[in-house]
Steps between C-alpha positions, in 0.01 A plus 500: 500500500471843350748750616422863478826721472550730790716797381337784686293601183265230504117511546549182707182525733232509235690229297513292792130539570412405134713176532342420819154532341614257239631253749866533387787416715744802491759688685648852481879500480821669372713174551643365183516156669126513564422639158684225343294239701179638361278376229418859375580866562285803531677830460268772603579871507385850597723799519796639305694305231843624617448422874367158410784405282745612774313280748534198264856558440580516875395131547617383163137439393545685176741236363284220659186623323672529170627141521242289687312229290213524746169659390494862589208743503575867518221726621477878427848638561620123520396482140656823394835383649511211260564744214822663406479852621265747679496881453406502868841595661672412174508138625646188349268216576531117465514502127298176444251675257598755244374866549515812698242594753348856423282732711152586404455869390331680792412790252255280324359278775512448878807320617515249644268288294273364779193284474345208319559415138443242240743378243554612145643159375589183681655167402228298658680161422793589731481288818516809717184643332272193518146595572580866464327701228553861361201605694631410843592805711835521697603776749791735392711738692806630316663792348760328282426246229678257264433547132377205319768234434548156348431353854160688521211260551253759618471870422297787654470878407488809715531871396531390129795277577494126447718325756600138604261375744610131510850377385637154476792313372612154615482477880477884547160679512387841612173694534476878529164473704448375842344151481477482878270797495315399198215279616405177341700574182813559694459190698464311175826635380688415825353148487629464138846607621491246785444225243836579357647434827379127521 
């Protein structure tokens, strides 16, 4: 059973539809008891980092996400919150990956970064990336980005800036793009994550 974290900042409808297409069992919940009974966690997100962290803290989900041994996949804002800090609202995040989220310069390019992009580099041997190549297109919508870090296993560029597209360390993983809106390639990545939960 996959649990989608419900914290009023998640893009739960489209993630749910993607899991249905894959035939995965899932539920949407903010109950720690139900989360702990899951085989894996999807941590989606759209919106503002500060509001999202506040919503997580209200239910104790911030500490739970830091400590859980279950596989966790953060999507978009969900991935960003895995890092230490965001300049969006000067927000302390979960601190699982080192680094500060920065904002794209809207003087040099249109912000948010919105559309389909391929990778600069990927670690194709990582289980999350099985069957995915540098030439696969994924769909992005974001104004803030994580600079490359030791946990970066996929990178992308926009407006002359190279940023973390996929990050992973141990049981914690994150993608800046929206796999649930990225067609066959996105479905492949979600299927790879589901394999972690078995």
